[in-house]
N, C-alpha and C positions, 0 to 999 in steps of 0.2 A: 486675377489672384487677390486672394482677401489680407486683410492686414494682422499680420500675427501680432500677438500680444505675450511677452513673455514674462512672469515674474518670477524671479531668481530664487526670492526670499522664501516664497510660498510653496515653491515647484509646481505651479499651476502655467498650463499654455493655452492661449483662447484662440479662434480662427471660425469666422462665420457662425458665430451663436453658439460652436460646442467647444468647451472647457475639457483638457486632459491633465492627468495628473502626471507630475515629472519626476522620476526618481532615480534619483545618482547617489554615488559614495559618500559624496560630500556634505550630506545635508540626513536628518534622523528622519527613518522608517517608520511609516504611519500606514499602514496598507489599508486601513479604514476608509480615510478619505478619498480611495478610489470611489467608493459607492456613488460620489456626488458626481460624477465625472464620467467622459463619453468614452474613455479609457485609458487604462494606464500605458504611458511611454519610459522604458526604459532604458538609461543609459547602458549600452551593449560592449563598453570597450574593456570589462574585468569581467572573465568567465566564471568566476566564481563567484561574483556579487550579483550577475545577471541571472544563475541558476538560483540560487537563492531566494532570491524575489521573487522569479516565478512559481517556483517551489510554494513560498507561502501564501499567494492569492491562488492557487489552483487548489492546494491542500485547506481552503478556510470549507466549511461546511455551509456559509451563508451563500445563497444565488447569487445576491449583489457583489460579491468579490470573488467568487469561485466563476463565474463567468463571463467576468471583466475582461474585454478586447484586450489584449497585450500588443504593444507595438516595441520594436528592440529599433533604437537610436545608435546607428553605426552597426555596419553586418559582423564584426568581426564574433561577438559571442552567436550570433543567428548561425553561424557553421554548424553550431555543436547541434547532434540529433535532438538530444532532450529538449533544448532552449527552441530549436525549431521548431518539434510538435506540437510544444504548448504555449507557440505565439502564434499570433496573428496578420504578422508582417514585419517588415524592417523598411527604416527609411536612413537617410545618409546626412539628413538634415532637416529641419523643423520648416524649412522651405517646401519639403515634400508632404508634407500631413495634408495637404489639401486634397494629392492623389489618392488617400485612400480613406478620405472620411466619408465615400461612398458604401465601401466596405466595413467600415466601421458602425455606420447606422445601421446598414443589414443585418450585422449580427445582434444588435441590440433591437431592433424591431423581430427578430424571429425570438429572441429570449422572452419577449413579453406576449407571444403566443404560449408560452410552458406553464402550464399548473405544477403548482409543486404540492409534495404528498409527503408526510413525514412516514416515517418507518422506523422499527425497533431493531432492526438488526444493522450491524453496520455492514454488513456485504450489500444489504437493498439498498443504504443510502448512497453504498460508494456507485452502486451501479446505476442508479437515479440520476447520479452527478454526469457518469459517463453516457448516459442517452441526451441529455439536456446539452452538454455538451457539444456531442456529436452534431445533434439535431440544429443546434444555433450557428455550427457553420457548415452547413449544408451538408455533413461526410458522411459516408456510409460505413466506409473500409477502416480497419484496426487492424493495423500492421505490426507485429514483434520488430524492433531493434535489436539489432546486436552490439552486445554493450561491455567493455571489458569492466567497467564499474558497475557492474548490476550483479546482485549477488546468485542469479540464475542464468548469466550470459544473454540472455535476450531479456526486454524491458518493454513494458508499456507503458509510457514516461503518466500519462494522467492517472492510471490505476498506482505507480511506482511512488507518488508523492504521496500517497496515505500511510507508507510503510515504513520500518523500519528498516536497514538493510539487510539483518538477519532474518526478516519477516516477509522478504520479496516474493519466497512461493507463496503467498497467500493470495496472489493475483491470481493463479493459476485454477485457485479453488472459485473464486469471485467469479473469473469468465466461463468456467465451467457450469455456475448456478444462472447465468444470462443466457447460456446456451440452453441449457434443458427448461428453460421458460420459454424457450421460441422467440427470445430478442436477437439473435444471432446466429448465423449458421458459418460454419466451420469450415476451412481447409486445412489440411495438414500440410505442414512446413518443416519441422524440425523435428528434432528427439534431442533432449538432454539428459544427464543422468547426474541427480544429488545425492549430497551425502546422507547415508540413512543418521545420522546424527543430529544435524545441523539445518538439509535440505539447501545447502549450498552448492553449486554448481562448480565451485574452483577447487580444481580436484589434478592432482599431480598421477598419473601413473605409473606406474612402476613395475619390473620385475623385482620380487625379494624371495629372500632362501625361506623354502617350505618349513625350515626349523624354526629360525629365529627373527625372518621379519624384516632382515637385513637386504638393502639393494647392492653393498660394497661386494657385488661379487665378479666373476673373472671367467669365460668360457673359450674350452679345448675344444676341438676334433677328436672324434674316437676312430682309429684306424684300425680295418681288419686286414691284417696282411696274409695272402692269398696261401702262399708256398706252407707254412707252419700254422697258418689258423690263430694265430695270436692276435688278440683283441685289448688292446688299451686306449689309453688318452696320446694325443699327438706327442704331448712333455716325453714319453717313454720311449721314443723314436730318437729325440734328440739328442745332441752333445753338445759341449763347448767347444769343437775344434774347427769343426766346419757346420754349413746350415746342410750337409745330407741329413737325410731320415735312414735310420740302421734299425733292423727291428733287435728286441733286448731279449727273444726267445733264441733265433736261428742265427744271428748277429750279419745276415745279410742285408744289405744294400737294397733299399725299394727307390725303384728308378720310376716306373710309368703309373699313374693313378689310372685303373682301369684295368691296367693289364700285371701290374706286381702288388698292388692294395687298391681299396676303397676308403671311403670315411661315412660309414652308414648313419651316424648319428653325433652329437654333441655332449659334452660333458659338461655342467657348471660345477664351480667352486665357492664356497662362501667364503671370504676372505675374514668373516668377524669371528664364526664358531667353528671354521675350518670343514663345515660338512661338503661332500660333494654329491650331487643329486643330477637327474636328466632332465627333468620339469620343473621348472619356476612354479610360484604362485604369483598371480598378477594381483596386487592391492592399489588402491588408489585414497592418498593419503589428502584430506580435507585443508586447503589453503585458507580457513577458515576458522576452523576447530580444532586441526590437527587430529581429529579422528581417523585411522587407516581402516578404509574400508575393503573387503573382498571384492572385487568387481560382481561378484554375482549377489551381493548384498547390496548394491546400488539401489536407489528409487529414482524409477524411469519416468520423465515429464514428457508431454509430447505439447510443442509447441505449432500452434495453430494461428491462421490469418483468420481474420472476423469479418464478416459482414451485416450491416443492421436488416433486419428484415422488417417488414409491413409492420406486424406486431411491435415491434422495436420502435418504428418512429410513432405510432400511436400512442405509447407506452410513454415517449418521450416528451409527448405534446398534453396528453392528458392524465399523467402520473403514473409512477409505478407503485402500485400497493403492496405485492408483499412477496416475500421468496419463502421456500420452505423452511427456511432457517429464522424466519421472524416470528418473535415470541409473541403472539397472538393472544394468548391467556396465562395471565401469571395469576396464581393465588392470593386474594384480597385486592385484586383490581379488576376495574370496570373497562370496558372499552370506551376509546376519547371519545368519541359521538354520543355513545351515553354519556360521559361526565357532560360534554356540551349541554346536552338537552337536561340533563339535571340541574344544571348552572343557569339557565333559562327559567327552569321552574322555580329555583329558589329566588331568583329575582324577582319573579312576580309575587312570591311570596311576600318579601320582607316589604316590598312597594306598599303592600295592603296593612302591614302589621309593623312597620317602621322598627322589626328587628336587625339584628347584627349578623353578620355573614361575611366567611372570607374565603380567598383562594390562596393558596401557596405553591410555590413553585422551587423546585430544588436542581439545581443546574450541575451535572459533572463537565464541569469547565475545560479538560484535557482529556475527552473520552473518547478521541479519535487516535492518540497515543496509546490508552489505557487498552482500549479495545482491540489495537491491533495488537498489543503485546501480549495478550492474554488467548486471544482464538475466544471462536463464536459458543464455544460448549461453556468455558467460564466463564464466559460474559454472560448467559442465562442464569447461570448460578451466584453470579454476582448481583444479578439485577432480583433476582430472587429474596437474596440475604436483604438487600437495601429496602426491598418493598416489606420483608418480613419485620425489619427492625421499624420502619416506620408505622405500621399496622399496629406495633406493641404501645406504642405511645399514640394512637388516636382511639376515640369512639367508634362502637361499629356501627354507628350512622353517617360517619365521615368516609369519604370516596379519597380512591387513588387512582390514578389512570396515568398513563405514558403518551406524552406527545411526542417523542422520539425518544429513542435509548440513551439520550443524553439529558431529556428534561423528565424528570418527575412532578406533576401535577396534585395536587391535595385540597381537597374542600374540607373547610373547617365552618358546620354552621352553627348559627345560633349562640355563638358567644363574641366577646367584644376584641377588637382587632388587638389590643395590646395582650389580652390572653393569647391569639392566635400566635401574637410574635413570640412570645415567651415562649409559645411549645414549639414553634420553628425552630427557634434557638436551643432547645434540649435535643431535636430530634438531630439537627445538624452537629450538633458534640456526638451522639451516637454514632452514625453515620460515619463521622471524621475516624472515629474511634476504629468501629468497622473496617474502615480503608486502610487504616495504617497499621491494623495488627495483619494485612493481607497481602499490603504489598510493601515490603522493604526496601525494593531498589527504586523506587521512583514515587514521586509525590502525588496524588490525586487529589485535584483541587476543586472545591463544592462551593457553589454561592446559592444562596435562598433569596427570593422576595414574598413580602408579603402582601395583598391588595384586599381591601375592604371593598366587599359586591356594593355596588350602584346601580341602585334599580332607578337611574336616569338614562345608564347606560346601556347596551347588549351583552350577551354574554360571549360573543367571538370578539366583541371589540376590547371588552375588560381581560379577554385571555391575551389577545394580541398585544396589548400595551404591557403584560406581564412576561409574554415574550422578548419583546424588546428589550426587557431588564438583563436578559440575559445575553444580547448580542455584542458580542466582541469589536 
């Protein structure tokens, strides 16, 4: 067994040439440091802390972070289905690291086989992440997990980390897109019903008064007295002196059910509005938004088990290009490949003329949160508005493209870097004002970068350098 070196101050564990980032509640959390290590080891004694760290890692859109192997130290938190689904193993002491090193090595080697391709839709980015995660773990099955803390009562943890509690129903749309694309085959598992207002499955089903919707009701048997044919609620036949039943019409005692009388139906009485009725209405009150749904208005959602197909495995390795929801063309932009080609030509031109040209990047830092809140349709409108605002500040010869749904790239040719920097700052002010006007409930964070094109370096390298400016 190799010698274990533990640096408690830095939170680093080393063994047999491999290093691990150790995360615990008593030290500052910096998930980005995990990119430099073979795996992340999380102190699992506290479930809330463990869930928070696991979610932070898996919800990242940086492949070096979200695919990082996660090991739970101490099995308490690992018993949680959410943690167990998103982690890669459990150890009970640092001495057991050697027992899982081969598994960690295998995951990291399979990650190296994956080609990562950016997409403009949030749905496609999440599907790309899911495919990569399953492939790197040699998993083919994706099963729903019953969960009382899921807003839909079933959860797919790797997908759920990308959505707020009230937005979890969007997971069903993402999985349906993946199934339609042939990346998964599905098998029916269960059906849930969602609130028509907020899509939550946390419902309280109640029988209510058809007049006032109150559930404060009581029920009585209807009694039919055979000899005199009197029909009425059982309260008409009772008295305060004894427990016998007497007919209010003919005063005879009712002795034997089926001989003297029967109970053909029931009568309900509302204590709220004092209405009597024979048939309840059935309503489902949403525990998330308090909306009272007649059960016939609930939205059914089928829950499936999924299995990765050969096409899905191929897409995991070679990159998932697009979905029908991708934004392939937005007026005022060019495709990313076209942008790279034009940058290559521009580099060749300034090599000969010693001119000045620049590339500018605009990053929506918290795009995952923004897009999950507004949905795909509003996302497209937002991106169109951003492009229109940027285009209004540029010359017709300047180009705009999307590297991903969160990063916009702009070419500014034949102007000094200081002028490009000033234009970029003006654009940022305009965009921030646009976003602030549209989003009152939360802040949309923007970041920009300006780089002068260098004819000694390739276009791909210079674009990659700019993208690295936006790595969180």
